[in-house]
N, CA, C and O atoms as a printed pandas DataFrame, in Angstrom:
     atom_number atom_name residue_name chain_id  residue_number  x_coord  y_coord  z_coord
0              1         N          UNK        A               1  -36.495  -99.947 -144.828
1              2        CA          UNK        A               1  -35.881  -99.859 -146.282
2              3         C          UNK        A               1  -34.633  -99.041 -146.175
3              4         O          UNK        A               1  -34.647  -98.006 -145.509
4              5         N          UNK        A               2  -33.608  -99.425 -146.761
5              6        CA          UNK        A               2  -32.151  -98.818 -146.701
6              7         C          UNK        A               2  -32.480  -97.582 -147.699
7              8         O          UNK        A               2  -33.020  -97.682 -148.801
8              9         N          UNK        A               3  -32.040  -96.409 -147.074
9             10        CA          UNK        A               3  -32.083  -95.056 -147.717
10            11         C          UNK        A               3  -31.090  -95.067 -148.950
11            12         O          UNK        A               3  -29.969  -95.569 -148.867
12            13         N          UNK        A               4  -31.556  -94.510 -150.039
13            14        CA          UNK        A               4  -30.679  -94.385 -151.126
14            15         C          UNK        A               4  -30.575  -92.934 -151.671
15            16         O          UNK        A               4  -31.555  -92.284 -152.037
16            17         N          UNK        A               5  -29.525  -92.571 -151.687
17            18        CA          UNK        A               5  -29.159  -91.227 -152.125
18            19         C          UNK        A               5  -28.776  -90.898 -153.481
19            20         O          UNK        A               5  -27.676  -91.246 -153.911
20            21         N          UNK        A               6  -29.827  -90.078 -154.374
21            22        CA          UNK        A               6  -29.467  -90.073 -155.664
22            23         C          UNK        A               6  -28.496  -88.907 -155.867
23            24         O          UNK        A               6  -28.672  -87.761 -155.454
24            25         N          UNK        A               7  -27.404  -89.377 -156.589
25            26        CA          UNK        A               7  -26.107  -88.452 -156.888
26            27         C          UNK        A               7  -26.205  -87.851 -158.208
27            28         O          UNK        A               7  -25.994  -88.597 -159.164
28            29         N          UNK        A               8  -26.503  -86.568 -158.438
29            30        CA          UNK        A               8  -26.880  -86.134 -159.712
30            31         C          UNK        A               8  -25.687  -85.156 -160.168
31            32         O          UNK        A               8  -25.904  -84.535 -161.208
32            33         N          UNK        A               9  -24.734  -84.987 -159.672
33            34        CA          UNK        A               9  -23.519  -84.371 -160.263
34            35         C          UNK        A               9  -22.397  -85.222 -159.771
35            36         O          UNK        A               9  -22.583  -86.062 -158.890
36            37         N          UNK        A              10  -21.047  -84.986 -160.416
37            38        CA          UNK        A              10  -19.721  -85.627 -160.005
38            39         C          UNK        A              10  -19.384  -85.044 -158.591
39            40         O          UNK        A              10  -18.859  -85.751 -157.731
40            41         N          UNK        A              11  -19.702  -83.733 -158.380
41            42        CA          UNK        A              11  -19.292  -83.195 -157.065
42            43         C          UNK        A              11  -20.033  -83.883 -155.955
43            44         O          UNK        A              11  -19.498  -84.197 -154.892
44            45         N          UNK        A              12  -21.551  -84.145 -156.319
45            46        CA          UNK        A              12  -22.155  -84.993 -155.427
46            47         C          UNK        A              12  -21.428  -86.371 -155.054
47            48         O          UNK        A              12  -21.083  -86.655 -153.907
48            49         N          UNK        A              13  -21.290  -86.974 -155.882
49            50        CA          UNK        A              13  -20.593  -88.218 -155.763
50            51         C          UNK        A              13  -19.209  -88.159 -155.026
51            52         O          UNK        A              13  -18.874  -88.976 -154.168
52            53         N          UNK        A              14  -18.507  -87.198 -155.415
53            54        CA          UNK        A              14  -17.096  -87.060 -154.642
54            55         C          UNK        A              14  -17.517  -86.686 -153.295
55            56         O          UNK        A              14  -17.035  -87.366 -152.389
56            57         N          UNK        A              15  -18.261  -85.810 -152.998
57            58        CA          UNK        A              15  -18.746  -85.615 -151.473
58            59         C          UNK        A              15  -19.363  -86.730 -150.782
59            60         O          UNK        A              15  -19.097  -86.860 -149.587
60            61         N          UNK        A              16  -20.128  -87.538 -151.333
61            62        CA          UNK        A              16  -20.729  -88.854 -150.786
62            63         C          UNK        A              16  -19.612  -89.801 -150.334
63            64         O          UNK        A              16  -19.562  -90.380 -149.249
64            65         N          UNK        A              17  -18.616  -89.877 -151.454
65            66        CA          UNK        A              17  -17.637  -90.798 -150.873
66            67         C          UNK        A              17  -16.748  -90.307 -149.889
67            68         O          UNK        A              17  -16.217  -91.020 -149.038
68            69         N          UNK        A              18  -16.575  -89.000 -150.016
69            70        CA          UNK        A              18  -15.772  -88.375 -148.772
70            71         C          UNK        A              18  -16.312  -88.393 -147.645
71            72         O          UNK        A              18  -15.592  -88.624 -146.673
72            73         N          UNK        A              19  -17.518  -88.189 -147.487
73            74        CA          UNK        A              19  -18.261  -88.083 -146.084
74            75         C          UNK        A              19  -18.739  -89.293 -145.523
75            76         O          UNK        A              19  -19.113  -89.366 -144.352
76            77         N          UNK        A              20  -18.740  -90.322 -146.379
77            78        CA          UNK        A              20  -19.247  -91.827 -145.905
78            79         C          UNK        A              20  -17.949  -92.836 -146.014
79            80         O          UNK        A              20  -17.562  -93.280 -147.094
80            81         N          UNK        A              21  -17.391  -93.109 -144.874
81            82        CA          UNK        A              21  -16.354  -93.912 -145.093
82            83         C          UNK        A              21  -16.518  -95.332 -145.695
83            84         O          UNK        A              21  -15.588  -95.974 -146.183
84            85         N          UNK        A              22  -17.827  -95.757 -145.604
85            86        CA          UNK        A              22  -18.234  -96.810 -146.231
86            87         C          UNK        A              22  -19.285  -96.539 -147.205
87            88         O          UNK        A              22  -20.401  -96.213 -146.800
88            89         N          UNK        A              23  -19.049  -96.636 -148.374
89            90        CA          UNK        A              23  -20.220  -96.234 -149.457
90            91         C          UNK        A              23  -20.172  -97.225 -150.526
91            92         O          UNK        A              23  -19.180  -97.833 -150.926
92            93         N          UNK        A              24  -21.598  -97.320 -151.010
93            94        CA          UNK        A              24  -21.876  -98.250 -152.183
94            95         C          UNK        A              24  -22.413  -97.454 -153.273
95            96         O          UNK        A              24  -23.417  -96.766 -153.088
96            97         N          UNK        A              25  -21.741  -97.499 -154.547
97            98        CA          UNK        A              25  -22.303  -96.864 -155.583
98            99         C          UNK        A              25  -22.846  -97.684 -156.564
99           100         O          UNK        A              25  -22.283  -98.696 -156.983
100          101         N          UNK        A              26  -23.985  -97.253 -156.961
101          102        CA          UNK        A              26  -24.709  -98.114 -158.035
102          103         C          UNK        A              26  -24.909  -97.148 -159.153
103          104         O          UNK        A              26  -25.722  -96.225 -159.089
104          105         N          UNK        A              27  -24.061  -97.414 -160.287
105          106        CA          UNK        A              27  -24.338  -96.723 -161.534
106          107         C          UNK        A              27  -25.286  -97.517 -162.599
107          108         O          UNK        A              27  -25.292  -98.739 -162.751
108          109         N          UNK        A              28  -25.939  -96.744 -163.174
109          110        CA          UNK        A              28  -26.942  -97.267 -164.002
110          111         C          UNK        A              28  -27.429  -96.243 -165.107
111          112         O          UNK        A              28  -27.216  -95.035 -165.002
112          113         N          UNK        A              29  -28.112  -96.828 -166.200
113          114        CA          UNK        A              29  -28.659  -96.102 -167.203
114          115         C          UNK        A              29  -30.141  -96.183 -167.027
115          116         O          UNK        A              29  -30.588  -97.169 -166.442
116          117         N          UNK        A              30  -30.845  -95.383 -167.408
117          118        CA          UNK        A              30  -32.332  -95.457 -167.383
118          119         C          UNK        A              30  -33.059  -96.534 -168.310
119          120         O          UNK        A              30  -34.105  -97.088 -167.973
120          121         N          UNK        A              31  -32.430  -96.759 -169.451
121          122        CA          UNK        A              31  -33.025  -97.529 -170.470
122          123         C          UNK        A              31  -32.591  -98.992 -170.530
123          124         O          UNK        A              31  -32.983  -99.765 -171.404
124          125         N          UNK        A              32  -31.713  -99.338 -169.489
125          126        CA          UNK        A              32  -31.103 -100.759 -169.090
126          127         C          UNK        A              32  -32.046 -101.581 -168.280
127          128         O          UNK        A              32  -32.207 -101.340 -167.084
128          129         N          UNK        A              33  -32.654 -102.513 -168.874
129          130        CA          UNK        A              33  -33.353 -103.248 -168.222
130          131         C          UNK        A              33  -32.662 -104.172 -167.226
131          132         O          UNK        A              33  -33.313 -104.586 -166.267
132          133         N          UNK        A              34  -31.464 -104.502 -167.377
133          134        CA          UNK        A              34  -30.596 -105.298 -166.370
134          135         C          UNK        A              34  -30.497 -104.365 -165.230
135          136         O          UNK        A              34  -30.501 -104.874 -164.109
136          137         N          UNK        A              35  -30.406 -103.052 -165.336
137          138        CA          UNK        A              35  -30.237 -102.255 -164.057
138          139         C          UNK        A              35  -31.379 -102.122 -163.609
139          140         O          UNK        A              35  -31.337 -101.827 -162.415
140          141         N          UNK        A              36  -32.656 -102.223 -164.114
141          142        CA          UNK        A              36  -33.921 -102.185 -163.444
142          143         C          UNK        A              36  -34.049 -103.366 -162.558
143          144         O          UNK        A              36  -34.567 -103.239 -161.449
144          145         N          UNK        A              37  -33.538 -104.686 -163.047
145          146        CA          UNK        A              37  -33.837 -105.900 -162.552
146          147         C          UNK        A              37  -32.795 -105.908 -161.091
147          148         O          UNK        A              37  -33.171 -106.250 -159.970
148          149         N          UNK        A              38  -31.670 -105.524 -161.399
149          150        CA          UNK        A              38  -30.664 -105.591 -160.286
150          151         C          UNK        A              38  -30.915 -104.823 -159.115
151          152         O          UNK        A              38  -30.617 -105.214 -157.987
152          153         N          UNK        A              39  -31.542 -103.571 -159.407
153          154        CA          UNK        A              39  -31.622 -102.606 -158.314
154          155         C          UNK        A              39  -32.230 -103.381 -156.864
155          156         O          UNK        A              39  -31.499 -103.714 -155.931
156          157         N          UNK        A              40  -33.455 -103.546 -156.897
157          158        CA          UNK        A              40  -34.274 -104.096 -155.877
158          159         C          UNK        A              40  -33.412 -105.290 -155.088
159          160         O          UNK        A              40  -33.341 -105.356 -153.861
160          161         N          UNK        A              41  -32.816 -106.155 -155.945
161          162        CA          UNK        A              41  -31.937 -107.156 -155.154
162          163         C          UNK        A              41  -30.735 -106.620 -154.525
163          164         O          UNK        A              41  -30.272 -107.191 -153.538
164          165         N          UNK        A              42  -30.229 -105.651 -154.972
165          166        CA          UNK        A              42  -28.753 -105.169 -154.434
166          167         C          UNK        A              42  -29.177 -104.326 -153.143
167          168         O          UNK        A              42  -28.466 -104.239 -152.142
168          169         N          UNK        A              43  -30.470 -103.695 -153.297
169          170        CA          UNK        A              43  -30.986 -102.857 -152.186
170          171         C          UNK        A              43  -31.155 -103.756 -150.869
171          172         O          UNK        A              43  -30.848 -103.411 -149.728
172          173         N          UNK        A              44  -31.664 -104.886 -151.238
173          174        CA          UNK        A              44  -31.972 -105.923 -150.185
174          175         C          UNK        A              44  -30.684 -106.364 -149.614
175          176         O          UNK        A              44  -30.596 -106.492 -148.393
176          177         N          UNK        A              45  -29.634 -106.619 -150.417
177          178        CA          UNK        A              45  -28.305 -107.151 -149.892
178          179         C          UNK        A              45  -27.664 -105.959 -149.048
179          180         O          UNK        A              45  -27.293 -106.078 -147.880
180          181         N          UNK        A              46  -27.603 -105.050 -149.641
181          182        CA          UNK        A              46  -27.024 -103.891 -148.836
182          183         C          UNK        A              46  -27.770 -103.317 -147.425
183          184         O          UNK        A              46  -27.303 -102.645 -146.506
184          185         N          UNK        A              47  -28.955 -103.797 -147.616
185          186        CA          UNK        A              47  -29.775 -103.541 -146.339
186          187         C          UNK        A              47  -29.257 -104.078 -145.028
187          188         O          UNK        A              47  -29.512 -103.552 -143.945
188          189         N          UNK        A              48  -28.409 -105.311 -145.209
189          190        CA          UNK        A              48  -27.975 -105.970 -144.235
190          191         C          UNK        A              48  -26.809 -105.280 -143.377
191          192         O          UNK        A              48  -26.501 -105.738 -142.276
192          193         N          UNK        A              49  -26.156 -104.126 -143.946
193          194        CA          UNK        A              49  -24.952 -103.582 -143.572
194          195         C          UNK        A              49  -25.251 -102.016 -143.383
195          196         O          UNK        A              49  -25.141 -101.151 -144.251
196          197         N          UNK        A              50  -25.695 -101.833 -141.918
197          198        CA          UNK        A              50  -26.109 -100.468 -141.684
198          199         C          UNK        A              50  -25.182  -99.487 -141.761
199          200         O          UNK        A              50  -25.593  -98.331 -141.860
200          201         N          UNK        A              51  -24.036  -99.697 -141.738
201          202        CA          UNK        A              51  -22.938  -98.541 -141.896
202          203         C          UNK        A              51  -22.621  -98.217 -143.343
203          204         O          UNK        A              51  -22.059  -97.156 -143.612
204          205         N          UNK        A              52  -22.920  -98.992 -144.185
205          206        CA          UNK        A              52  -22.490  -98.761 -145.730
206          207         C          UNK        A              52  -23.753  -97.696 -146.261
207          208         O          UNK        A              52  -24.936  -98.019 -146.146
208          209         N          UNK        A              53  -23.394  -96.617 -146.751
209          210        CA          UNK        A              53  -24.380  -95.569 -147.191
210          211         C          UNK        A              53  -24.453  -96.182 -148.915
211          212         O          UNK        A              53  -23.562  -96.737 -149.559
212          213         N          UNK        A              54  -25.675  -95.880 -149.269
213          214        CA          UNK        A              54  -25.768  -96.524 -150.584
214          215         C          UNK        A              54  -26.298  -95.213 -151.514
215          216         O          UNK        A              54  -27.293  -94.564 -151.192
216          217         N          UNK        A              55  -25.566  -94.948 -152.596
217          218        CA          UNK        A              55  -25.796  -94.154 -153.623
218          219         C          UNK        A              55  -25.924  -94.601 -154.960
219          220         O          UNK        A              55  -25.264  -95.482 -155.510
220          221         N          UNK        A              56  -26.951  -93.824 -155.490
221          222        CA          UNK        A              56  -27.314  -94.236 -156.959
222          223         C          UNK        A              56  -26.840  -93.185 -157.755
223          224         O          UNK        A              56  -26.886  -92.013 -157.381
224          225         N          UNK        A              57  -26.236  -93.666 -159.196
225          226        CA          UNK        A              57  -25.940  -92.516 -160.141
226          227         C          UNK        A              57  -26.366  -92.980 -161.548
227          228         O          UNK        A              57  -26.063  -94.064 -162.047
228          229         N          UNK        A              58  -27.059  -92.079 -162.080
229          230        CA          UNK        A              58  -27.567  -92.270 -163.307
230          231         C          UNK        A              58  -26.483  -91.749 -164.405
231          232         O          UNK        A              58  -26.226  -90.548 -164.486
232          233         N          UNK        A              59  -25.939  -92.592 -165.140
233          234        CA          UNK        A              59  -24.650  -92.495 -165.914
234          235         C          UNK        A              59  -25.080  -91.460 -167.209
235          236         O          UNK        A              59  -24.196  -90.829 -167.788
236          237         N          UNK        A              60  -26.123  -91.376 -167.502
237          238        CA          UNK        A              60  -26.547  -90.514 -168.409
238          239         C          UNK        A              60  -26.667  -88.895 -168.028
239          240         O          UNK        A              60  -26.486  -87.905 -168.737
240          241         N          UNK        A              61  -27.026  -89.013 -166.700
241          242        CA          UNK        A              61  -27.087  -87.542 -166.036
242          243         C          UNK        A              61  -25.631  -87.227 -165.761
243          244         O          UNK        A              61  -25.181  -86.162 -166.183
244          245         N          UNK        A              62  -24.867  -88.056 -165.095
245          246        CA          UNK        A              62  -23.491  -87.755 -164.596
246          247         C          UNK        A              62  -22.592  -88.569 -165.564
247          248         O          UNK        A              62  -22.251  -89.744 -165.428
248          249         N          UNK        A              63  -22.268  -87.691 -166.597
249          250        CA          UNK        A              63  -21.371  -88.667 -167.654
250          251         C          UNK        A              63  -19.947  -88.654 -167.165
251          252         O          UNK        A              63  -19.193  -89.421 -167.764
252          253         N          UNK        A              64  -19.424  -87.920 -166.177
253          254        CA          UNK        A              64  -18.111  -87.818 -165.899
254          255         C          UNK        A              64  -17.801  -89.192 -164.944
255          256         O          UNK        A              64  -16.657  -89.558 -164.677
256          257         N          UNK        A              65  -18.927  -89.825 -164.517
257          258        CA          UNK        A              65  -18.654  -90.908 -163.521
258          259         C          UNK        A              65  -18.089  -91.990 -164.275
259          260         O          UNK        A              65  -17.369  -92.768 -163.649
260          261         N          UNK        A              66  -18.288  -92.203 -165.572
261          262        CA          UNK        A              66  -17.714  -93.299 -166.557
262          263         C          UNK        A              66  -16.342  -93.128 -166.623
263          264         O          UNK        A              66  -15.637  -94.135 -166.574
264          265         N          UNK        A              67  -15.736  -91.816 -166.744
265          266        CA          UNK        A              67  -14.347  -91.560 -166.723
266          267         C          UNK        A              67  -13.762  -91.871 -165.382
267          268         O          UNK        A              67  -12.844  -92.684 -165.269
268          269         N          UNK        A              68  -14.254  -91.268 -164.418
269          270        CA          UNK        A              68  -13.792  -91.612 -162.975
270          271         C          UNK        A              68  -13.697  -92.764 -162.424
271          272         O          UNK        A              68  -12.862  -92.986 -161.548
272          273         N          UNK        A              69  -14.513  -93.631 -162.846
273          274        CA          UNK        A              69  -14.611  -94.958 -162.325
274          275         C          UNK        A              69  -14.167  -96.005 -163.569
275          276         O          UNK        A              69  -14.375  -97.207 -163.400
276          277         N          UNK        A              70  -13.664  -95.617 -164.593
277          278        CA          UNK        A              70  -13.390  -96.481 -165.836
278          279         C          UNK        A              70  -14.342  -97.470 -166.000
279          280         O          UNK        A              70  -14.031  -98.661 -165.958
280          281         N          UNK        A              71  -15.871  -96.954 -166.245
281          282        CA          UNK        A              71  -16.898  -97.649 -166.532
282          283         C          UNK        A              71  -17.077  -97.693 -167.872
283          284         O          UNK        A              71  -17.047  -96.632 -168.496
284          285         N          UNK        A              72  -17.311  -99.024 -168.603
285          286        CA          UNK        A              72  -17.501  -99.075 -169.920
286          287         C          UNK        A              72  -18.986  -99.446 -170.211
287          288         O          UNK        A              72  -19.525  -99.185 -171.287
288          289         N          UNK        A              73  -19.591 -100.054 -169.205
289          290        CA          UNK        A              73  -21.071 -100.446 -169.352
290          291         C          UNK        A              73  -21.793 -100.342 -168.024
291          292         O          UNK        A              73  -21.167 -100.233 -166.969
292          293         N          UNK        A              74  -23.045 -100.374 -168.081
293          294        CA          UNK        A              74  -23.896 -100.390 -166.781
294          295         C          UNK        A              74  -24.797 -101.601 -166.776
295          296         O          UNK        A              74  -25.350 -102.083 -167.765
296          297         N          UNK        A              75  -24.876 -102.066 -165.414
297          298        CA          UNK        A              75  -24.618 -101.245 -164.407
298          299         C          UNK        A              75  -23.404 -101.836 -163.743
299          300         O          UNK        A              75  -23.018 -102.999 -163.865
300          301         N          UNK        A              76  -22.800 -100.788 -162.955
301          302        CA          UNK        A              76  -21.785 -101.067 -162.218
302          303         C          UNK        A              76  -21.898 -100.966 -160.654
303          304         O          UNK        A              76  -22.544 -100.032 -160.179
304          305         N          UNK        A              77  -21.389 -101.747 -159.960
305          306        CA          UNK        A              77  -21.582 -101.778 -158.480
306          307         C          UNK        A              77  -20.154 -101.715 -157.693
307          308         O          UNK        A              77  -19.245 -102.538 -157.803
308          309         N          UNK        A              78  -20.165 -100.529 -156.860
309          310        CA          UNK        A              78  -18.689 -100.090 -156.359
310          311         C          UNK        A              78  -19.000 -100.111 -154.936
311          312         O          UNK        A              78  -20.011  -99.589 -154.467
312          313         N          UNK        A              79  -18.045 -100.772 -154.204
313          314        CA          UNK        A              79  -17.978 -100.548 -152.855
314          315         C          UNK        A              79  -16.619  -99.802 -152.396
315          316         O          UNK        A              79  -15.499 -100.311 -152.424
316          317         N          UNK        A              80  -16.925  -98.555 -151.988
317          318        CA          UNK        A              80  -15.680  -97.697 -151.671
318          319         C          UNK        A              80  -15.558  -97.682 -150.170
319          320         O          UNK        A              80  -16.581  -97.733 -149.487
320          321         N          UNK        A              81  -14.351  -97.614 -149.612
321          322        CA          UNK        A              81  -13.862  -97.513 -148.379
322          323         C          UNK        A              81  -12.912  -96.600 -148.040
323          324         O          UNK        A              81  -11.782  -96.961 -148.370
324          325         N          UNK        A              82  -12.980  -95.396 -147.420
325          326        CA          UNK        A              82  -12.136  -94.375 -147.121
326          327         C          UNK        A              82  -11.757  -93.949 -148.532
327          328         O          UNK        A              82  -10.575  -93.816 -148.849
328          329         N          UNK        A              83  -12.697  -93.747 -149.326
329          330        CA          UNK        A              83  -12.531  -93.143 -150.728
330          331         C          UNK        A              83  -11.576  -94.184 -151.817
331          332         O          UNK        A              83  -11.089  -93.801 -152.881
332          333         N          UNK        A              84  -11.487  -95.288 -151.358
333          334        CA          UNK        A              84  -10.790  -95.972 -152.401
334          335         C          UNK        A              84  -11.802  -97.286 -152.767
335          336         O          UNK        A              84  -12.641  -97.603 -151.924
336          337         N          UNK        A              85  -11.728  -97.879 -153.760
337          338        CA          UNK        A              85  -12.531  -98.899 -154.459
338          339         C          UNK        A              85  -11.943 -100.146 -153.847
339          340         O          UNK        A              85  -10.737 -100.387 -153.795
340          341         N          UNK        A              86  -12.932 -100.931 -153.380
341          342        CA          UNK        A              86  -12.440 -102.332 -152.540
342          343         C          UNK        A              86  -13.278 -103.350 -153.211
343          344         O          UNK        A              86  -12.851 -104.501 -153.303
344          345         N          UNK        A              87  -14.533 -102.995 -153.729
345          346        CA          UNK        A              87  -15.202 -104.112 -154.676
346          347         C          UNK        A              87  -15.776 -103.831 -155.737
347          348         O          UNK        A              87  -16.303 -102.737 -155.534
348          349         N          UNK        A              88  -16.035 -104.221 -156.942
349          350        CA          UNK        A              88  -16.631 -103.954 -158.163
350          351         C          UNK        A              88  -17.410 -105.139 -158.677
351          352         O          UNK        A              88  -16.908 -106.261 -158.619
352          353         N          UNK        A              89  -18.509 -104.958 -159.134
353          354        CA          UNK        A              89  -19.380 -106.131 -159.722
354          355         C          UNK        A              89  -20.028 -105.365 -160.885
355          356         O          UNK        A              89  -20.236 -104.153 -160.834
356          357         N          UNK        A              90  -20.342 -106.159 -161.960
357          358        CA          UNK        A              90  -20.929 -105.502 -163.192
358          359         C          UNK        A              90  -22.276 -106.163 -163.300
359          360         O          UNK        A              90  -22.801 -106.674 -162.310
360          361         N          UNK        A              91  -22.809 -106.163 -164.412
361          362        CA          UNK        A              91  -24.118 -106.590 -164.800
362          363         C          UNK        A              91  -24.306 -108.104 -164.371
363          364         O          UNK        A              91  -25.423 -108.456 -163.992
364          365         N          UNK        A              92  -23.522 -108.787 -164.402
365          366        CA          UNK        A              92  -23.629 -110.198 -164.236
366          367         C          UNK        A              92  -23.419 -110.667 -162.638
367          368         O          UNK        A              92  -22.675 -111.603 -162.344
368          369         N          UNK        A              93  -23.994 -110.077 -161.882
369          370        CA          UNK        A              93  -24.092 -110.205 -160.270
370          371         C          UNK        A              93  -24.569 -111.414 -159.835
371          372         O          UNK        A              93  -25.710 -111.786 -160.109
372          373         N          UNK        A              94  -23.665 -112.175 -159.067
373          374        CA          UNK        A              94  -24.000 -113.342 -158.233
374          375         C          UNK        A              94  -24.334 -112.790 -156.825
375          376         O          UNK        A              94  -23.459 -112.525 -156.000
376          377         N          UNK        A              95  -25.696 -112.632 -156.604
377          378        CA          UNK        A              95  -25.840 -111.948 -155.304
378          379         C          UNK        A              95  -25.345 -112.589 -154.008
379          380         O          UNK        A              95  -25.017 -111.899 -153.042
380          381         N          UNK        A              96  -25.297 -113.917 -154.007
381          382        CA          UNK        A              96  -24.963 -114.560 -152.907
382          383         C          UNK        A              96  -23.490 -114.503 -152.726
383          384         O          UNK        A              96  -23.034 -114.607 -151.587
384          385         N          UNK        A              97  -22.742 -114.354 -153.701
385          386        CA          UNK        A              97  -21.356 -114.239 -153.801
386          387         C          UNK        A              97  -21.036 -112.793 -153.246
387          388         O          UNK        A              97  -20.342 -112.559 -152.257
388          389         N          UNK        A              98  -21.712 -111.789 -154.119
389          390        CA          UNK        A              98  -21.592 -110.490 -153.485
390          391         C          UNK        A              98  -21.830 -110.148 -152.114
391          392         O          UNK        A              98  -21.109 -109.299 -151.591
392          393         N          UNK        A              99  -22.805 -110.733 -151.424
393          394        CA          UNK        A              99  -23.285 -110.835 -150.151
394          395         C          UNK        A              99  -22.117 -111.282 -149.367
395          396         O          UNK        A              99  -21.583 -110.553 -148.531
396          397         N          UNK        A             100  -21.667 -112.638 -149.670
397          398        CA          UNK        A             100  -20.472 -112.959 -148.816
398          399         C          UNK        A             100  -19.298 -112.005 -148.782
399          400         O          UNK        A             100  -18.804 -111.684 -147.701
400          401         N          UNK        A             101  -18.824 -111.531 -149.960
401          402        CA          UNK        A             101  -17.720 -110.715 -149.840
402          403         C          UNK        A             101  -18.069 -109.279 -149.235
403          404         O          UNK        A             101  -17.156 -108.717 -148.632
404          405         N          UNK        A             102  -19.054 -108.761 -149.316
405          406        CA          UNK        A             102  -19.502 -107.699 -148.443
406          407         C          UNK        A             102  -19.416 -107.957 -146.958
407          408         O          UNK        A             102  -18.869 -107.149 -146.208
408          409         N          UNK        A             103  -19.999 -109.171 -146.502
409          410        CA          UNK        A             103  -20.084 -109.667 -145.258
410          411         C          UNK        A             103  -18.632 -109.820 -144.606
411          412         O          UNK        A             103  -18.389 -109.511 -143.440
412          413         N          UNK        A             104  -17.776 -110.294 -145.433
413          414        CA          UNK        A             104  -16.257 -110.441 -144.964
414          415         C          UNK        A             104  -15.468 -109.029 -144.698
415          416         O          UNK        A             104  -14.801 -108.796 -143.690
416          417         N          UNK        A             105  -15.663 -108.177 -145.741
417          418        CA          UNK        A             105  -15.115 -107.066 -145.792
418          419         C          UNK        A             105  -15.765 -106.062 -144.567
419          420         O          UNK        A             105  -15.057 -105.229 -144.001
420          421         N          UNK        A             106  -17.159 -106.250 -144.247
421          422        CA          UNK        A             106  -17.776 -105.354 -143.280
422          423         C          UNK        A             106  -17.198 -105.879 -142.128
423          424         O          UNK        A             106  -16.660 -105.087 -141.354
424          425         N          UNK        A             107  -17.211 -107.291 -141.823
425          426        CA          UNK        A             107  -16.804 -107.632 -140.506
426          427         C          UNK        A             107  -15.214 -107.155 -140.143
427          428         O          UNK        A             107  -14.828 -106.800 -139.029
428          429         N          UNK        A             108  -14.412 -107.238 -141.348
429          430        CA          UNK        A             108  -12.926 -106.910 -141.011
430          431         C          UNK        A             108  -12.877 -105.333 -140.651
431          432         O          UNK        A             108  -12.092 -104.828 -139.849
432          433         N          UNK        A             109  -13.855 -104.659 -141.391
433          434        CA          UNK        A             109  -13.771 -103.075 -141.200
434          435         C          UNK        A             109  -14.310 -102.763 -139.915
435          436         O          UNK        A             109  -13.850 -101.813 -139.281
436          437         N          UNK        A             110  -15.281 -103.498 -139.445
437          438        CA          UNK        A             110  -16.060 -103.086 -138.182
438          439         C          UNK        A             110  -15.524 -103.355 -136.899
439          440         O          UNK        A             110  -15.993 -102.907 -135.852
440          441         N          UNK        A             111  -14.361 -104.221 -137.013
441          442        CA          UNK        A             111  -13.525 -104.738 -135.870
442          443         C          UNK        A             111  -13.091 -103.492 -134.957
443          444         O          UNK        A             111  -12.397 -103.672 -133.956
């Protein structure tokens, strides 16, 4: 099972992105039922990409994350490569399409 790093401060978020060239951020709120439904499916998709590090951020605990990444509602899924946002998805995730986009980006990056 893919390891998930809980990021509990904005400094931890910044360090996670800086330390991991390929990082996937999952921003959620605890009371969001959609967030709870999406997480296991997302974890399953990200499992196929061993070089992508997976971080989870509770937006109610790390309030600065909304401003930093221009987040208006949870959940938000962000793929960061070398500190830059390459892919963004929101609560209406089509997992087949997300997996296809991740695969293409991953293959190009791993060349």
